[in-house]
C-alpha positions as CSV (number, residue, x, y, z in Angstrom):
1,M,11.1,19.1,12.4
2,K,10.4,16.5,15.1
3,E,11.5,12.9,14.6
4,K,7.9,11.7,14.9
5,N,6.9,13.9,12.0
6,I,9.7,12.7,9.8
7,S,8.2,9.2,9.9
8,A,4.8,10.5,9.0
9,Y,6.1,12.7,6.2
10,F,8.2,9.8,4.8
11,M,5.1,7.5,5.0
12,G,2.9,10.1,3.3
13,M,5.4,10.6,0.4
14,L,5.8,6.8,0.1
15,Y,2.0,6.2,-0.3
16,I,1.5,9.2,-2.6
17,A,4.3,7.9,-4.9
18,A,2.8,4.4,-4.7
19,G,-0.6,5.7,-5.5
20,I,0.7,7.6,-8.5
21,N,2.4,4.5,-9.7
22,H,-1.0,2.8,-9.9
23,F,-1.7,5.1,-12.8
24,V,1.7,5.1,-14.4
25,N,2.1,1.3,-14.2
26,A,-1.5,0.1,-14.0
27,D,-0.7,-3.2,-15.9
28,F,1.7,-4.2,-13.1
29,Y,-1.0,-3.8,-10.4
30,L,-3.6,-5.4,-12.7
31,R,-1.5,-8.6,-12.9
32,M,-1.4,-8.7,-9.1
33,M,-5.2,-9.1,-8.9
34,P,-6.6,-12.6,-8.2
35,H,-8.4,-13.8,-11.3
36,P,-12.0,-14.1,-10.0
37,F,-11.8,-10.5,-8.6
38,P,-14.5,-8.4,-10.3
39,Y,-13.6,-5.1,-12.0
40,P,-9.8,-5.5,-11.4
41,M,-8.8,-2.3,-13.3
42,Y,-11.3,-0.3,-11.2
43,A,-9.8,-1.8,-8.1
44,V,-6.3,-0.7,-9.2
45,Y,-7.4,2.9,-9.8
46,V,-9.4,3.1,-6.6
47,S,-6.6,1.7,-4.5
48,G,-4.2,4.2,-6.2
49,I,-6.5,7.1,-5.4
50,A,-6.8,5.8,-1.8
51,E,-3.0,5.6,-1.4
52,I,-2.7,9.2,-2.7
53,L,-5.4,10.5,-0.4
54,L,-4.3,8.6,2.7
55,G,-0.7,9.4,2.0
56,A,-1.6,13.1,1.9
57,G,-3.7,12.7,5.0
58,V,-0.8,11.5,7.1
59,L,1.1,14.7,6.2
60,F,-1.2,16.8,8.4
61,A,-1.6,16.4,12.1
62,F,-5.4,16.9,12.1
63,T,-6.0,14.0,9.6
64,R,-3.0,11.8,10.5
65,K,-4.7,9.4,12.8
66,W,-7.6,8.5,10.6
67,S,-5.5,8.4,7.5
68,A,-3.1,6.0,9.2
69,Y,-6.1,3.9,10.1
70,G,-7.1,4.0,6.5
71,I,-3.7,2.9,5.4
72,I,-4.0,-0.1,7.8
73,A,-7.3,-1.0,6.2
74,L,-5.9,-0.6,2.7
75,L,-2.9,-2.8,3.6
76,I,-5.3,-5.5,4.8
77,A,-7.5,-5.2,1.7
78,I,-4.6,-5.5,-0.7
79,F,-3.0,-8.5,1.1
80,P,-4.8,-11.1,-1.1
81,A,-3.0,-9.5,-4.2
82,N,0.3,-10.0,-2.5
83,I,-0.6,-13.6,-1.7
84,N,-1.6,-14.0,-5.3
85,M,1.8,-12.8,-6.4
86,A,3.6,-15.2,-4.1
87,L,1.5,-18.1,-5.3
88,H,2.3,-17.4,-9.0
89,P,6.0,-16.6,-9.0
90,Q,6.3,-17.8,-12.7
91,S,4.2,-14.7,-13.6
92,W,6.8,-12.3,-12.3
93,D,10.4,-11.4,-13.0
94,I,10.9,-11.1,-9.3
95,P,12.8,-13.7,-7.2
96,M,10.5,-16.0,-5.3
97,A,12.2,-15.0,-2.0
98,V,11.3,-11.4,-2.6
99,L,7.7,-12.3,-3.4
100,Y,7.4,-14.2,-0.1
101,A,9.3,-11.5,1.9
102,R,6.6,-9.0,0.9
103,L,4.0,-10.9,2.9
104,P,5.5,-10.3,6.4
105,L,6.5,-6.8,5.2
106,Q,2.8,-6.0,5.2
107,L,2.8,-6.5,9.0
108,V,5.7,-4.1,9.3
109,L,3.8,-1.5,7.3
110,I,0.7,-2.0,9.4
111,W,2.7,-1.6,12.5
112,W,4.3,1.6,11.1
113,A,0.9,3.1,10.2
114,W,-0.4,2.2,13.7
115,R,2.7,4.0,15.3
116,V,2.1,7.0,13.1
117,S,-1.6,7.1,14.2
118,K,-0.5,7.4,17.8
119,R,1.4,10.7,17.2
């Protein structure tokens, strides 16, 4: 297996697992949603399905590019939920430093998806 494919396969499995987790631990993701957001549970499930489908898409060369672009769009779309977590640390049993470290991590994940899209 080529090194470039290992990155895509790891990414795919990561997003598939994260997507499944949206259904297993839906309440966790629901708590991330900013309060005025309409239909938050629907958004949790839709984002979970998107993660599963896009994760599966990066596993295959013929869908990898567009799936990676979809992951980039998804990471941008969910960024407000990550900001909401950081702004309300009292709602989480997660150290504040971790909540804030997740914000620039989004940029790393976007960069990784962009790199995978170029292969």
